[in-house]
N, C-alpha and C positions, 0 to 999 in steps of 0.2 A: 569463454564466459566474459561478459562485460561487467563493468562496475558502474553503479549509480550512487547518488546520495539522496537521503531523505531529510529535509530540513524540519519536518514535523510541523508543529503549530507555531504561527507567528504571534508576537506580542508577549513572549515570555521573558522579555528583558534582554534578549540576545539578538535583536533584529539586525543591527549593524554588523555583528559578527557573522550572522547567517549569510549576509550578502558577500562578505569576504570569503566564507567557506564555499559558496557557489562559484565565485570567481576563480578560486584556486582549483576547484574540481574541473572547471572549464579548461584551465591551463594544463592540468594534468591529463586531460583526455577522458575524463569520466563521460559516460554516454548519456546520462539523464539526471536531472535534478527534480525531485518530487516535493510537493508541498501539500500539507494536510489542512482540513477544516473540520470543526465540530460545532461549537457555538460561541466562537470568538472571531478570529481572523478568517476571512474567506480565501480560498486558494487562488481564485482567478486574479485578484489584485496582486497578490504576492508573485505569481508566475509572470505577470506582465512586467513587474518591476525587475525581476531577475533576468528575464529575457532581454530587456532593454540594455542590460549592463554585462551581458556575456555574448560570446561569439559563436561557439560550436555546440555546446551542450544542449540536449533537448530539455524541455521543461514539461512536467507532467503533473496532473491533478491526482493526488492519492489521499483523499478522493474528492470529487464533486458529489455531494450527497443528493441522492435521488429525491427525497421528500422536500428538498430545499428549492428545487427549480422545476418548472415545466420542461418537458423534453425539448420543445422547440427553442426555449431559452438556452439550454445547454448546447444545442447545435449552433446557435448564434455565437455563444462564447467560444466554442471550440474553433469555429471558422475564423473568428476575429483573432484569437491568440495564434493560430497557425499562420495567418497572414502577417501579423505584426512581427512574429519571430522568424519569419523566413522559412517556414516549414519545419519548425522544431517542436511542435506541440504533440503531446500524447494525452489522450482523454481517459482518465481513470474514474470509474463510477462505483458507487456502493449504496446500499440501502440504509446505512447508519444502524441505529438500534432503536428499540421501542421507546426508551426514555427520551431520547433526543427527538425522534420523529414525532412523537405525540406531545411531548412536553414543550418543545421549542418551536416546531413547525406546525403543530396542530394537524398532522397528517396521520391517519390511522395506520398502524403497523400491521397490516394484514396482507396475506398472499404476496410476500416479498419476491418470490420467484417469478410469479406471473407479472407483477409490476415491472420487475427488471427486464424481462423479455420484451414486453410492450415498449418500455422506455427506449431500449436499445434499437428496436425496429424503427421507432419514430425518429430518433436522433439520426440514424443512418440514412433514412429516407430524406429527411430535411437537408442533410449535407450533400446529397446528390443534386440538389437544386431542382428537384421535381416539385410540381405543385403538391402541397401537403394535404393528403387525405388519409384517414385512418379510422378503422372501426375495430375496437377492442372492448374488453371488459372494463378497463380502467380509463381509457381515453377514447374519445370520438372526435375527430377533426374533419371538417368544421362541425361545430355543434348543430344538431338538427333543428329545423324549424326556426331558424334565426337569420340574422343578417350576415353571418360569417360566410366566407368563401375561401376556396383553396388558394393559398398564397405560396410563393416560392422564395427561398433565401436569396437576398440580393448581394450578399458578400460572396466573393469567390475564394474558397480556401486555397492555400498555397499548393496543397496536394489533393489528388482525387480521393485518396483514402487516408484518413487520419487514424493511426493505431488506437484501438479501443480496448481498455483493460477493465476488469471487474475485480473488486476486492472480495475474496471468497475464503470461507473457512469451513463451513459445513459440507458434508458429502454431496447433497443435492445441489447446493449452490455451485460447488466446484464442477460438478458434471455439466450443469447448464452453462457455466463460464467457458468450459472447453468447447461447448457446442456453438456459442454465439459471439465469443470475443476473440481478440487477437493475442491476449495475454492475461495472466492472473497476478494480482497483487496479493502477496501473502505476508502474514505476520506470525511470529513465534514458530518459524520453520526449523525442524530438526533434520539434519541430513540423514540421521539414523532411521527416522520414521517417515521420510518424505514420500516414499512409494506408497506405504499403507494409508497414510493420512490424506494425501493430496493427489499424487500423480495418477494413481489408478482411476480416480474419479474424473480428473481432467481428460485422461485418455478415453474413458467411456464416452464423454461428451464429444470429443473429437471424432470418434467413430460414428456417432449419430449424424454428424455433419459430413461424413464421408472423407474425413481427413485424419492425419496423424499429428503427433506433437512436433513434427518438423516445422520450424518456422513460428511456432507458438512460444511466446515469451513467458517463461516461468520466473517471476520477479519477486523474491522475498526481500523484506527489510530486516537487517540485523544490526543491533547496536555493536559498536566497535570500541574496545578499550585496549590500548597497547601498553605493555609493560616490558621491562628489560629482561625478565627472567620467566621461567616456566615452572618453578617449584610449586608444590601444593599450596604453600602459604601465599605466594605471590598471586596465583590464579584466584585463590579464595578471596583475597583482598579486592581484586578487580571485580569479581562476581558480586561482592557486597554492594558495590555502587549501583547495581541494577536491581537490587531487591525491591525498593519502592516501586520501580517501573513495572516489574513483573507482577507484584502484588496488586497494583492498580488494575491491570488488565484481567488477570485471573480472578481477582476478588471483587473488583468494583465496577467493571465495565458491563453494566446490565443488572437485571434483577436476578434473584436466586434461580428462577426458572428459565431465564433467557440471557445467558452469558456465553457467547460463542467461544470466547477465549478459554473460559473454564472448561467447556466441553472438549475443546482441543487438547488441553492438558490431560484430561481424563483419557482421551483416545491414545495419548502417548504413554499411558501407564501410571499416571499420577492421580488416580481416583480419590484416594484418601487425602492426599496432600491438597488437592484442588478444593475439596470440600472444606477442609480446615482453613485454608487461606480465605475462602469466600465468607465463611462464618465469622471469622475475626474481622475482616475488612468491613462487612456490612453492619457489624455491631459497633463500629467506631474504633476498633483496636487496629489501627493501620500499622503501628510498629510491630504488633504481634503477628499480623498477616505477613509482613515483610520477613520476619524471622522464620516464619513457617515455610517459606519458599525453599525447596531443595536446591542446593548448589548445583547439582547435576542438571536440573531443569534449566537453570540460568546458563550454564556452560553449553548445553545443547542448543540453545536458541540465541546465542550471542557469539561474537568473535573476541576471545580474550587471550592475552599473553604476548609473547614475543612475536616478532615478524615471522620467524620460522614456524611457530605453532599456528599462527593465523594462516600462513600459506598452506599448511597441512589441512586445516579446516576448509579452506577454499577449494582445495582439491577434492575433498569429500563432497562438498555441495555441487561442484561441477559434475562429478561422477554420478551423483544422485539425480541430476536432470535440471539443475538451475541454469538459466541462460543469462540472466542479469541479476547480479547481487547488489542490492542497494544498501549502502552503509549509513548508519547514523553515528557519526564520530563523536565520541564522548570527550569531555575535558572541561575543566573549570575555567580555563582561559582560552582566548582565541588561539594563541600559539599552540596550546595543547591540542585543540581540535584540528588545526592545520597540520600538525605533526601526525595526527592519526590518519588524516587523508593521505598524506605522503606514504605512510606505512602501509596503507591499503594498496596503493599502487605497487610498492615494493614487494609486498606479499604476493600479489597476483603475478608479478614477473618471476619471482622465485619458484612459484608453483608451475611455471611454464604455461600459464593460461592467457597471457596478454596477447 
């Protein structure tokens, strides 16, 4: 199992620190550095900046939002980043959510699976440098009865095949991801529930494509908080630091009817708790929502405790089928975040997974 890092969203006041974290991850041999985007910083600019100041680590979009870009533009960006980074780019895609898609981009959030499939087909065709033609439900290239003509990409990507990932949570999206992508970007993964919530759906998709999970990158992101001890009180204190984060996703990422993270928590057995968190969060009681998050849910979806405890958890994730574990190192200072990165490497070595 390899390690990656996820820098999250840029512009949160830690930009200089994030670059230092990326450089340290590069030095430590982490495999990939992911950057996110929602409706603030864009991932492409961040990744170009990180790639220019690192040497070995891959840079990846987690994610480029599908409603934000035409697929040919995404192919151009992927080819450019792969060329500039010397073949170190990984393309992660996702549909975002209805509030961002329709409220920020003005793109109707309908038929997300069909849109994703067509988008991936166009991106991949464009990056082969064939003349681009496509006839689908959502895109037709060139537009009919107009001056457009089939055009091919002029930039030569560093590699013939740029790894393509899809951010997936729901069963149908996971199955399609297994069928059409090279990897899956996951959030709130529990090693205890990974088979039932995720892997069986990915495997079904791989079978549709005549393949297995061998060579398919199962890549979840987990927050990491390192403490010197493993007592109940110590782990509980570390878990408390992630209450607002978990409440935001389970309670506030989407509407009452369309919150994919809330639905995932329910599939993990937290139906009642997920409903309470969402009700409190959407009513404006964010503190109450955070307090309602079960410690067990936090502990199952983060890495908390001493290096030895984290090593045990890493072993469980590797046994469950994770191939790249992306860490989001917590800390109030840069030194604390860098220490968390080093602890991640040490834990991987202690687990015998390096």
